[in-house]
N, C-alpha and C positions, 0 to 999 in steps of 0.2 A: 266593935260590931261594924263600923262603915269600913274599918280595915280589911276585916273577913268581907265586907262585898265589893271591895276595891281586887281583892285578891280574886276572889270568884268571877268579877267581868275580865279580867286581865287573863284568867283562862280561857274564857269562854272565846276572847278574840284572838288568842292562841291557835286555840282546836278551829274557827273558823277557818282562818289562814293556813293552816294544817289542810284544812279539808278542801279550798281552794287549792291548794296547790294539787292536791294529788286529783281532782277533777281535771288538771288541762295534761293531757298526755304529751305533749309536748316540749311541755316544760320537764318532764321527768326522764325523758330520752335526749337532752339536746347535743351533749357530747357523744352518743350514738348514730344522731343523723349528720352531724358533721362530719362523722369518719363516714358512714356508707358515700355522702356523698363527695369526699372526699376519692374514694374510692372509685365510684359511675365514675369523674372527671378524667381519672386517670387510666382508664377502661376504655372511653369512648374515640379518642383516638386510632387506638386500635382496629377498634369496628368500622372506625369510617375506612380508614386504609384498607381494610380487608375488603369491604364491601364497594370501591371506587374499584380496588383491584381485578376481583369479582366481573364487574360492572365490565372495566377495561377486557377481560378475557373474550367475555361474551362478545363486546364490539367487536375485537381481532378477529375472532372465528368467523363472525357474520361477516365481514371483509373480505376474510379467504374463501368463505364460500360463494360471495359474490362475485371475485373477479374471474374473468376467461379471459383468453384469449381471443380476440373478435378476429374475424374473418376480413382480411383488406386483400386487395388483388396484387397478383404476385408477379406481373408482367414486368415491374420497373428492376426484379431480382434476376440480371441477365449474366453473369459473370461466365465463363465456359470453365468446364470442372477442371479441365488440363491447368488453366491459368490459377486456379484457384491451390491446386495442389501446389504449383511451381511458388506460389504465393507463400503459401504453408512451410514450405522447406527454406524458403531463405530467411524466414522470422527464427528458422532452428537455426540457420548460420550467421545469420546476426547475433542471437545470445551464446553462439559456441566462439565467435571472435571475443562477444565481450569477458566471458571468463579465459579466456586466454591472457586477455590483456591485463585483466586482474591479479593474476599469478605474475606475470611480467612484476606489475608495480609491487606488488606486494615482496618481492625477490631484490630488489633494488632498494625498499623500503627498510629492509634487514641491518641491524647494527652492524654486521659484522662485513658488510656490504655497502652502505653509506651512502646513497646516490640518490639524491634528494629531488634533481632533475627528472632523471630517467623516472622515476617512481611517481612522480606526479602526473609527468607526459603520459606514461601507460596508465596511471588511474583514469585521467580525462578521455583517452581511446576508447576505455571499456565505457565509460556513460555516454560518450557519444553511439557507442556499438548496440548498446541498450536500446537506447535513445530512438535508433535506426529500426531496432524490433518492436516499438512499442508506437510508431507511427504506422508501420506496415499493419498493425494488430487495429488498430484507429480505420484504417483504410479498408479494410476487409467488413470492418463492424459497418462503413457507413454506406459500403454496397451491398447490406444487408448479408452478409455471410457472417459464422461466428453463432447461429442460434443453437446450434447445435454443435455434434463433436468436437467439443473445445478441452476437452483433458487431455488428449495426447496433441494440443496445438503444441505442446512446450516440455522437451524433457532437460534435464538438467544433465549437462554435459560431464565426462569427463578429463581434466588437465592432464594430458601426459607429461608435459616437460614442466617443471617447476624450479631448473636452474641454468644460469648462460654461464660460458667463459666470460664474457664482457659485455660492453656497453654496446660495439658493436654486433656481436652473433643476435644480441636480441635483437636490434632494431631491422638485420637481415633478414628476424624470423617474422617481425612486423611488417615487413613489405610485402615477405611473399602470402603472409595470412591477408592480405589489403587484394592482393593480386586475385588471388580466391575469392575473395568476396565478391570483388567487379567481374570477375567471369559467371559467379552462379546468377548475379544480376542480369548482367548479358544474356543469361539463358530464359531467366522468366519474361524478358523481352522480347525475345525469340520468340517463345512460346507463345507468349499472349499476342502476338502481331500474327503467327501466322494460322490461328485458330479460324476458324470460318465465320467467326464471331467476333471481326477483329476488335480487337478493346482499346480505342485509341486514346482514351482519356487513363488510362493506366500506364501506359506503355510511354506517353507522354510525361507522366508523372513519374515515370523512374528514369527515363532520361535525363529530362532537365532537371532533377532535384537529386536523384541517388547519383546516376552515373557522374554528373559534374562533379559532385563531393568527391566520390570515389577517387577519378582522377586528380583531384587536383591533390588530394591526400599521396597517391601515390609519389606524384613529383617531389610532394617535402618530404617525402622520408627517405627517398633516395637523395638526397640534396644532403639532408642530413649524415645517408650512413657517407656519404664521399667525403665528407669535410667529417667527421670522425677519421675515417681509415688515414685519411692525410695525417691527423693530429696524431694517429697512434704511430705512425710510420716513423716519424719526426721525431716524436716527445716521451712517446711508451706511454706508459702507464699514467702519467700528469699530463698529457693531452688529454688523456680520457677523462683526467678531474676537471680541468679545466672546462671542456666543452658541457661537462654535465653542472656544472654553474651557469652555463648562459643559454641551455637549455628550455 
C-alpha cells in the first residue's frame, strides 16, 4: 500500500514538472530563439551599412545641390587674349618636344643600339620639357585662366622620326628642337609685350626663367655635339662609345 502511494506521488511530481515545463514558452523554443538571434545579428551589419550608404547619398546629393559658383569681381583677370593664345600654343610646343625626346630615349635604350648615356640624357630632356608645359599651365591658372575651354589645351602629338643614324644625328636634331622652342618663347614674349595691356609680369617670367634656361641648354648641346663629332672623326664608332660612357 505504501509502495503504491509512493508511486502515485512520484507520478504526480513528474506530471507537475512536465506541466511547468509546458507552461514556459521560452523553454520549448530555446534553440529556435538562438538561431533567430544569430540570424538577426548576421543581417544587422548589412542593414546598417545600407542605411549609412543611403544616408551618405542623401548628404552628397544635398551638398551637390547646395554648391553654387559665387559671383566675384573679375577685374583681376586681365590677360590679353592674343597673349593667352600664344601661351596655349607654347604649352603644346613643350609637349611636342617632350614626346620627341621620349622617342630618342627609347631608341637609344634598345638592346640593339645600347647607348645608355644617350638614353638617359634624352629621357631627362623629355621630363624637363614636360615640366615646362606643366609650369605654363600653372601660370595660366594662377592668372585666372583655364576655367573653361581646356579640352583642347593639349593634343597628343605624333612623332614622325623614331630612328637615328648615330648619336651625333640625334644631338643635332635635339639642338634644332631646342632652337625651335626658344624661338616660340620669344614669339610669346613679343606678343605679350606688344599688346596694349603690356603683360610685364609674364614677360619677365618668360625672359628670366624660360629664356635663360633655353639659352644655356642650347649652348650645352652645341658643345656636346662638337665634342662628339671630333671623337667620331678620330675614333669612329669607338669615339661614340666612349662619349656615351661619359654623357
